[in-house]
N, C-alpha and C positions, 0 to 999 in steps of 0.2 A: 712322837718322832716324825710321823707322816706330815703333821701340820708344820713342823719345822722345815721339812723338805720344801714344801710349797712356799713358805715364807722366804727361805733362802733363794729359791728359784725366782720369786718375784723381785727380790732385791737385786739379784744378778742381772735379770732382764732390764730392770730400771737403770742400773748403773751403766750398762752398755747399750744406750738408747739407739745409737746409729745402727749397730749390728742387729738389734732387736727389730728396728723399723724395716731394715732391708729384708731380714728373714720373714717377718710377718707379711710384708708386701708380696714377696715372691710366693710364699705358701698360699696367701689369700687368692692371688690371681690364678695360680695353678689349680687349687681346690675349687674355686668358684666356677671356673670353666669346666673342670671335670664333673662337678655336680650337674651343671647345665647339660653337658653331653650325656651323662647318665640318664637324665630325664628324657632327652630326645630319643636316644637309642631304645630305652625301655618302651616309650610311647609307640615308636614305629614298629617294633617287634610285637606289639600287643594287638595290631589290627585284626579285628574279627575273630580273635581267639576267645572272646568272652561268650560266644554262642555255645550252648551245651552240646550241640551236634556238629561243631566246627570240624572235627576230624573225619566226618562222613559227608561233608558238603563239598562239591566240586563245580568248577566252571568248565563248560565244554569249549575246547579250543580245537583249531584245525589248521591244516597247511594245504595250500593248493599245489597244482602240478608244477608251478614255477618256484616252489620252496618258500613262498610268502606265508608268514604266520598270520593267523586271523583269530580274533577273539569273538567274532560274531558267528551266529549259526542261523540256519533256516528253521522255521517252526516245525517242519516235518521231522527234524532230528529229535525235538522234544517229544513229539507224539510217539516216535519209535522207542525212545527211552522209557516212556511210561508203559508201553504195551508189550514190548518184546524181550525185556530183560528181567529175569526173576530176582537178580541182585539189586535192582533199583527199587527203592521205597517210593519215591516220587520225583517228579521233574517239573520245571516251570520256565516259561518265557519271561524275560525281563528286558524292558525297553526304556532307555534313558532318552529324555526329550530336551530340546533346546529350551532356554528360558522363554516364558510366554506371558501374555497379558491375562490377568484374571479380573473379571468385572463383577462387583457386588453392587447392585443397584446402578447408580451413576458413577461410582468411585472405581478407579482403575488401580491395579497393583501389578508390579513386575514380579513374577514368581520364578524362583530358581528351584533346582533339584526336583524336577517332575519325573515320575516314573509310571509306566504301565506294567502291570504284572498280574499273575494269577494268585488265588488264595494259597496254593501250595508253597509259594515262595515265602510268604509271611509266616507259614507254619514251620518252615525250616529254621528260620532265624529266631533268636530270642528277642521278642518285641512285646512290650507291656501295653496292653490295650486298656485305655481309659473308658472307652465306649465302643461297643461293637465287637466283631470278631471277623477273621478272614473269610470264613465260609458265607456269612450273611452280608458282610460289608463290601465284598469284592466279587460277588458272584453274578451280577447282572449288568447290562449296559447302563450308563449314566450314573454310576456310583463312584464316589471319591472319598478317600480317607486322608485326613490331615494330621500332622503332628501338632503338639500343644502350641508351639511357637507360632505356627502358621494359622492355627485356629484363632489365637488371640489377635494376630495381625489383621485377619480378614473379618472376623465377627465379634471381636472384643469380648469373647466369652463363650457361651454355649453355642456350638456349631452344628450339632446333630439336627438333621432335617432341613437345614438351610440350603439355599441354592446359590450357585455361582455359574458364571459363564466363562468357559475356558477358551482362550485364543480367539474370541469372537466367532466361534464355530459350533460349539456344542454346550448345552446346559447340563450341569451335573448337580447331584444331590449329595450332601455330606452324610455318609452312613457310618462313619467311624472316626475315632480320634485315638492316636497312639502317643506315648510319651516321646519326648525328643530323643533321637538316637545319639549315642556318644560320637565324639569326633573321630575316634579310631575305628571307623568302619568304611568299607568301600561302597556302602549303600546309604548315602546321606539323604534319605527319603524325607521330604517335607510335604509333598503332595503325591498321593498314590492313586492312580485311576485304574479301574478294573480293565482286565484284558478283553473282556467282551466289548467294552467301549472302543478299544483300539481296533478290534475287528470290524466294527461299524465304520470307523473313520478311514481305515485302510483295508478294504475287502480282501486284498491279496493275502493278508495275514490269516484269513479264515481258511485258506487252502492248505491242506496238510497231506497232499498226495504226491507232491513232487519236491525235489531237493534244490531246484534252481532259485537264484536270487539271494537276498539277504541284505541287511543294513548294518553298518558298523556299530550302531548303538543298540542293536538287538542281540542280546546275549542269552545263553541258556544255562541253567543251574540244575544239578541233580543231587539228590540225597540217597546215598547207598544204605542198604541194610547192614546192621552190625556184622562185621567179619567179611563182607563182600569185597572182592578184589577189583581194581580198575582195569587190569590187563585184558581179561576177556571182553570187557565192554569196549575198550579202545580197539581191539582187534576186529570185533564184529562190526562196529560202526565204520571202520576203515574199509572192510570188505564190502559193505553195502554201498559206500560212496564210490568205490572203484568199479562196482558193477553197473553204475549208472553214469558213465562219463559224458553222455549227451546232455544230462540235466545239471551237472555240477562240475566245477573244476577242482573241488576238494579231493585230495587223495589220501588224507589220513586225519584221524581224530585223536585227541588226548584229553583226559580229564585232569584238570589242574586243581590241586588242593586249595580250598578257600583261603587259608592263612598265607599262601604264597602269592596270591593275586596282587597284594600291595607292592611286591618287589618286582613285578613284571612291568617294565617301562616301555615295552614294545608296542602295545596296542590299547587304545580306547579305555582308559580308566574312568570310572564315574566320579571318583574323588580326585586323588593325585597319587602318583607312584613314588617310591623311594628305592633306588637300587641298593642292593645289599653291600656292594663295594663301598658306597658312601657311608653306611653305618659302621663298617669295619674301619674305614679311614677315620671317622669321628672317634671311635673307641681308641684307636692308636694315638691320635693327637692328644686325647685326654690323658692317656698313660704317660706319653712323652712329657707333657707339661708338668704332671706330678713328679715325674722322674727328675727333670732339670731343676724343679723347685727344691727337691730333696738334696740334689747335688749342691745347690747354693748353701743350704743349711750346713752340710758337711764341711764345705770349704770355709765358711765364716766361723763355724764352731771351732775348727782346728786353728784358725787365726787367733781366736781368743784363748786357745789352750796355753800358749806361751805367757800371755798376760795373767792367766789364772794359776800359773805354776805354783806360786808361793801359797795361794789359798789352799790348794790341794795338799801341799807339804805340811802346812800347819794342821790341817784336818787329820792327816795321817799320824803326825807326832802326838796329837791329842787322843788318838785311839781309833779313828775311823778305819774300818776295813774296806777292802776294795768293793765288796758287794754293796755296802752302804753308799759308797761314792757313785757306783753305777746307777743305783736307784735315784740318787740325787740328780744326776745329769739326765737320766731318762725323765725324771719329774719336770725338769726345766723344758726339755723337748716337748713333753706331753702338754704342758701348760701352753706353750707357744702354738702347738698344733691345734689344740682345742679352740684357742682364740681365732686362729686362722680358719678353722672349720666353720665357726660361727659367722665370721665376717664373710667367708666364701659362700655360705648358704644365703646370706643377705644379698651378696653380689649376684648369685645364681638366680635368686628371685626376681632381680631386675633384668638380668640378661634374657631369661626365658620369655619375658614379655615382648622382647624385640626379635625373638628367634625366627618368626615367620617372615620378617623383613630380611633376615640374613640367610635363611635357609628355607628350602621348600618343605615346610612342616606346619602343622596346625596345632602344635602342642600348647601354644600360648593361651588357648581357651579351655584347656583341660586341667583337672586337679592333679597337681604334682606332689603335694604333701600328703603322704600316707605312710603306713608302717614300713613299706619297702624303702622309702627314702630315709627314714630314721635308722633302719638297719644298715643301709649303705653308708650313711654318715658315720655311724659308730665304727663299722669295719674299716672305712677309709682313714679315720683318725688313728686307729690302732696300727694299721699297716704303715702309715706315714711316720708315726712316732717310732716304730721299730726300725724302719728303713733309714730314717734321717738321724735317729739318735744312737744307733748301734756303734758306729765307728767313733764319733766324738766321745761317747761314754767310755769305750774301751781305751782310747788314747789318754784321756784326762785322768782316769782312775789308775793308770799304770805308771805315773810319774814317781821317780825316786825322791824321797823327801830332802836328802842332803843336796843333791844336784839342783832341785827346784829352789831351795832356799838360797843357793849360790847363784841363782838366775842362769843356770847352765842346762836348761831344759833342751833335750834333743828328742824330736819326734821320730817315729819309725823311719828307717832309711828310705822307704819307697813312697813316703807321703807326698813329696812334691810331684813325682811322676804319676802317682795315683790322681792327685788333684788336676794335674795337667791333662790326663786322659779324660777325666770327667768334664772339664771345660771344653775339650775338643768334641766330645759327644754332644754337649749342649749346642755348640755352634754348628755341628753337622745338622742337627735337627732344625735349628734356626735358619741356616742357609738353604736347606731343602725347601722349607716353607717359603722363603723369600723368592727363590728361583721359580717355584711352581706358581706363586702369586703373580710374578711379572709375566710369565708365559700365559697364564689364564687371562690376565688383563689384556694382553696382546691379542689373544684369540677372540675375546669379546669385542675388542675394537675392530678387528678384521670382519667379524660377523656383521656389525652394525654399519660398517662403511662399504662393504662389498657391493658392487653393482649386481643386482639381482636379474637384470635384463628387462626391467620395466620401471616406469616412473611411479614412485610410492609417496612422494612428498605432497602435502596439502590435499589429501583425498579423504573425504568423510563418507562413511557408508551407513545406510539405514535400510532396514528390512522393508519389503513391499508385501504387506499382508494380502492385498488384492492384486492379482496379476493380470487383470484385464488391460488390453492395449490402450483403450480410451483413457483410463485413469493414469496409466504410465505416461502417455504423451502430454496430458494436462499438467501433470506434476513437473515434467521436463520444461514445458513452456513457462510455467509460473516461476520456476527457479531462475531461468535465464533472463527474467526481467530485471534481476538485481545485478549490479556490476561486481559484487563480491563473489558471484558464482560464475565460474569460467566455463565448465563443461559438465555434462551428465551422461552416464552410460548405465545400461542395465545388463544383468547377467545372473547366472546361477550363483557364482561366487567370484571373488576377486582373484587375481593371478596367484596370490599366496594366501592360503587360508587353512585353519586347523580343521574345519568341518565342511560338510556338504561335498565330500569327494565322491564322484560317481565313476564307476569303473565298468568295463565290459571286455568281452573277448573279441579281439580283432582277428579276422581270418583273411589270409593272403598267401599265395604260394611262396613269396619271397621271404616270409618270416620263418624263423627256426621252428621246425615241426609244423609249419603252416599256420600258427596262431600265437598270439601274445596278448597280455592284458594291457589295455590302453586306458588312459584317463579321459573322461568325457567332460567337456565344458559347453554349457549353453550360453551363448553370447548374442548381443545385438550387433548391428552393423557398425557401431561406433567404438566397439570394444578395443580393437588393436590401436586405433588412433588415440583413444583416450589414455591408454596406459603406455603409449609410445613404444609399442612392440613392432619392430620393422618387418615389412613384407619382403620376402626373399624371392618369391616366384609367384606368378599367377595374379589372382585378384582377391580382394576382401569379399566377405559374405554380403549379400543383399537381402532385403526383406522378402524377395521372391524365392529365396533358397529354402523353401519349406518342404515338408515331406509330401511327396506325391505318390500315387499308386498306379501301376500299369500291369495288367495281366496277373493280378494277385501278388505282385512284388512291390514293396515300398522302396522309393528312391529319395535321395536328397544330396545336395552339394555340400561339401565340407572343406575345411581348411585343416591342415596338420602342422605340427612343428618340426624343426630340423631332426630332433631325436627320433620321431616317428618315421621320418623319411629315411634316415640311416638304417633304422631297424627293418624297414620294408625292403632294404637293399639298394637304395638310390643315393649316390653321391652327388649327381647332377640333379638339383631340385626341379629344374624345368621338365625333366623327363618323367617325373612323377605325375605331372598334371594330366588329368583325364583318366588315370588309373581307377579301376573299380575295386573297392574293398567291401568286405561283409562284416557288419557289426549289428548285434542284436536282431538278426534276421533281416536287416535292411541292406540295400546296396548303396554304397557311398561313392560319390564321384568327387575326386580330389580336384579342387579348383584353385588352391593356393597353399603356399608354404610360408610360415612365419619363423622368425628367429627364436631360438630357445630362451627360456627364462626359468628361474628357480621357483617352482610352485609349492615346495615344502621347505623344511628347514635344511641347513647346509650339511646335516648328517646324511641326507638322502641324495641319491644320484638323480640326474635329470630324468624326467618322466616323458614317455611318448604321449602326446595329446592329440585328440581329435576335437575340432570345434564345429558346433552346429548352431544354426539360427533357430531358436525355439522360444518364441515369445510366451508360450504357456508356462514356462518354468523360469522366468526372470524373477528370482526371489530377493534380489538385492539391487539397490540403487547406489552407484558410486558417483560422488559429486566432487569435482575439483574446485577448490576455493582459492581466494586470494589470501595467502598466508599472513599478510600484514593486517588483515581484517577478519580474523577468525571468529571473534565474538559476534560480529554483525552477521556473518555468513551462517553460523550455527543457529542464530535467532531466526533468520529468514527460513531456513530449512525446516526448523521446528514448527513455525507458524503454518506453513503450507501442508506439512505432513499431518499435523494434528487435525487440521481442517478437513483433510481428505480421509483420514482414518481415526475418527474420534474415539472409537472403542478399542483401540490398540495402544500398547505401551511404546512411547517414543524413547529410543536409546541409540543416539548417534555414536559412532566409533571412528577413530582415526586409523587408517590403514597401517601407518607406521607403528602405532601402538600394538596392533594385532600381530604384526611381524615380530616385534620385539618380545611379545609374550611367548613366541616359540622357544625363547632362550631364558625363560624365567629361572629355571633350575641352574643353568650355567652362570647367570648373572649373580644369583644369590650365593652360589659356591665361590665365585670370585670375591664377593664381599666378605664371605666367611674366611677365606684364606688370607685376605688382607689383615683381618683382625688377629688371626693366629700368628701370622708372620710378625706383626708388631709385638704381640705377647711373647713369642719365642725369642726375638732379639732382646726384648726388655729383660726377660728372666735370665737369658744367657749373659747379658751384660752385668747383671747382679752377681752371677757366678764368677765372671771375670774380675769384677771388683773384689770379690773375696780372695781370689788367688793372688791378685796384685797386692792386696793388703798383707797376705801371708808372706809373700816374697820380700816386701818392703820391711816387714817386721823382722824377718830372718837376717836381712842384710843391712840393718840400721847402722851398725858400727862400720861396715865396709863403706857405706855411703859417706859416713863422717870422715873416714880416713881419706877417701878420694877427694872430698872437698878441701881438706887441709892441704893435700898435695896439689891443689889447683884445678880440679875438675870443675867444669861449668855446669849450670843447670841443664842446658841442652844436652850435654854429654851424658849426664846421669839419667835424664829422661830417655835418651836413646838406648842407653845400657839396659834399662828395665824393660823398655818396649820391645826390644829386638826379639827376645825369646817368645814373647806373647804373639807377635806377628807371625812367627814360625808356626805356633799352635793354630792360628787362624788359617794359615795357608794349608796346613795338614787337614783341617776341618773342611776347607773348600774342595781339596782334592778328593776327599771321601764323599762329600755332599753332591758334587757335580754329576757323577754317573747315576747316583740314586735318583736325583731330580730329573735327569734326562729320561731314565727308564719310566718313571712315574708319569711324566707328561707325554711320552710316546704312547703309553697305554691309554691315557685319557684322550689324546687326539685321534686314536684309531677309530673312534666313533664317528668322526667327521670325514665326509668325502672331500670337503673343501676346508682347508685349514692352513695355518701358518707354518713356516719352516722354523725349526728350533735353531736359532742363530747364536753364535759365540758371544756376541755383545751382551746378551741377556745375562750370561754367566759372569762376564766381566763386571757388569753393573751390580749384580748381586754381591759379588766379592767386594767391590768397592764400597757398597753400602755397609756391609758387615765390618770391613776394616775401619771405615770411618767411625762407626759406632764404637768399635773396640778401642780405637785410639783415643776417642773422647773419654771412655771409661778409664783407660790406663793412665792417661795424662793427669787426671784428677789426683790420683794417689801418688804417682811418680813425681809430679811437680811439688806436691806437698812435702814428700820425702827429701827432694833436692833442695828445698828452701829451709829445711830444718837446721837450726844452729848446730854445727859439728861438736861444740862443747857439750851440748845436751846428749848428742848421739854417743859420744865417747865416754861419758861419765861412768865410773866404775860402780858396781853394785855395792 
């Protein structure tokens, strides 16, 4: 009997090829995307949960007196945690480094994911050692541990005991090799250098008696003893910080659980961050897509109910019970869902390989097929079968044989209103996605086109490994020999950059509470002219504006920006000239004021800046090129740079690309929304097709009579379309405030953002109506062109 069910189901699906294709397409799209989103959400929630001690590992976070959250700590805090808290098992410093050149013999490699840490850090984490161990391999200066992939890249095999030169500054010996870390970790360690080496390279990090200073990539981690609470540790660290206000601006500490680090987008991730709201949104979208695909199935199945009335009647006359018919129709649904699940899984396998291009995730390199996936697929198939098949099975099995054989099948009285409600829900979801997509695209366009206050076009940046003035000037003169090179400037960093942000406490009576955090920029004399940043008052810096000392006090001349001037209490920029400020124990004489520009992403407010001429710290060369001759310019820059720094890795970057990278997550989210908007409208249109088919089937004779009485094709199409346009209008009225609220919440993160304008909603409604009319017209024109003799033929 069961075999007969499947045989009949197969024949029924084959007989109704169009409906089968539409149902299969809708379910495959919905399930395929849902499976992909399941993989992504599962992957993102799995970050660092695989460590056996994950529930006892914490990152040390802090907040300063201005309320600014910080993920970096001072090494003294780690010493205090190790020695003064009985609930702490161990603690460790952990320092992430910029990509650097690694030299093996005469061969150069560009190495990413470089970290300096202590043995305790690798004892906290679950790391498989292929050779060596933390205590022996990271206990002394000059030691380095590699992962398998890096060991193969650098040494083509056995790396133990081999030597390498790091950043053309220090020789290291390989003392350990670890297995490659999984992608779902906040510690993508490929090269791990001992903390003792770091203390040799940066002697300040060997001082553990004061709380002052700190670097944004220097973080601290602590392993608590089983059962230990974070509350007393947070309180005591906060008390210690507040007791030493002259040494640190930190006013509170907090231990952040390791598994929560991945969702913290505020500060300095070593890998990448994923906000929880994004994962909740992805989960919601997956559920919605499955839901509207099931709605399509219900709508199309009930359309077929009328056509299958006689089949049901004959079965009942021949002795079939209602239970058998329910099993029969659930069998048909189950067969279709199983096929859709298989096709959806194949589609998901393709989609996940593009996920990193569409969303800020690294899942494409991880293993997604495991027992969890198979359990999810099984559960998904069962739930979708029950949800999509329940109503059609109930309706089809309830036909009365006599009425069905007379072709007088009447579905439950609320069926049309039910299907109308379902279609409205489909288009509410689709229109919310369309509106949010249009607004996200508008915000991205605004971001890319907004004037940031400086010239960013046609600028190439390269690192300066050696900061000596003689080399710097030689490099400048060599480049200016080529007509493709327009200008050259040197600085700590470009006006807008993700890294190398230097901060300090500015003291002046006009500031709130007499002090405020200012951003420090080390620049050359050409910096403002190079980036086209206007001077508002005073003069530019000169090479003579160096630090000088008198009676034990250091002095220097500086330039500040408008924001700094306003914060200092000056609206007239000229009056600020000559004022004395105090910064890092130095006296600063203000000689100029420049116009504000955006030094960080547009989520951040304008920052107060102080500019100092400091040739010792010009880490970057900015080179303006002829945009029409990019290839030649890059070639010339590379030739001279490599000749000057043969033992360093050459990696030119365009400033515009760096600025765009600020918004990688937003750009990918916009791309992601575009795909879901298209899928939502497509699946919603399939549902609308089902409802139109149902109405046309119900009103076949009415249409025939109207044609006999002289109705035109246009009149019949208008008659059928009118009610559906009302449904779409209702959907828009519901969707508009939902989309408005969602985008208001999204745009709250941006200090500089678009206005949510009415035309976006009108455009979204127009697109949805256009697609809806196209869907409606296909069935309604077909019905209007049907021969009325055929429509009116008696059963």
